[in-house]
C-alpha positions in Angstrom: 8.2 -9.3 0.3 4.9 -10.4 -1.2 2.4 -7.7 -2.1 -0.9 -9.2 -3.1 -3.9 -7.6 -4.8 -6.8 -6.8 -2.4 -4.6 -6.7 0.8 -5.7 -4.0 3.3 -3.3 -1.2 3.8 -3.0 0.9 7.0 -0.9 3.9 8.0 1.4 3.6 11.1 -1.4 4.9 13.4 -3.7 2.1 12.3 -5.9 4.2 10.0 -7.2 2.3 6.9 -5.6 3.7 3.7 -7.3 1.3 1.3 -6.6 -1.9 -0.6 -3.8 -2.9 -3.0 -5.2 -2.6 -6.5 -2.0 -2.3 -8.7 1.5 -3.7 -8.5 4.3 -2.4 -10.7 7.3 -4.7 -11.1 10.8 -4.3 -12.5 10.8 -5.9 -16.0 14.3 -7.4 -15.5 14.2 -8.6 -11.9 10.4 -9.0 -11.2 10.9 -7.1 -7.9 8.0 -4.8 -6.8 8.9 -1.2 -7.6 5.6 0.5 -6.6 2.1 -0.5 -5.6 -1.2 1.3 -5.9 -3.7 1.5 -3.1 -7.4 2.3 -3.9 -9.0 4.7 -1.5 -12.8 4.4 -1.5 -13.2 7.6 0.6 -11.4 9.7 -2.1 -12.3 7.5 -5.0 -8.7 7.5 -6.2 -5.5 5.4 -6.1 -2.2 6.4 -4.4 1.1 4.9 -5.2 3.6 3.7 -2.6 7.1 2.2 -2.7 8.1 -1.0 -0.9 10.4 1.4 1.1 7.2 2.9 2.6 6.3 -0.4 4.3 6.9 -0.8 8.0 5.3 -4.3 8.4 3.7 -6.8 6.1 1.6 -9.9 6.9 -0.8 -12.0 5.0 -3.7 -9.9 6.3 -2.4 -6.4 5.9 0.4 -4.0 5.0 1.3 -1.3 7.6 3.0 1.7 6.2 5.7 3.6 8.1 3.9 6.8 7.2 1.3 8.8 9.1 -1.4 9.8 6.6 -3.6 12.3 8.4 -7.1 12.7 7.2 -7.8 16.0 5.4 -11.2 16.3 7.1 
């Protein structure tokens, strides 16, 4: 699984969550442990685990989560 900086991230309903801005790797194996997604709308970053990913392509990451808007 390749998680790349700047990749768009969507929830399972197709709502844009943000873009990958941080990747945390295991120091021994190099495997991705968590990744941060910058949310312009809230001006903050949210952390996710690779287990949260439903599908990943070169263009985007789709989470297996439904992140309803608070508005």
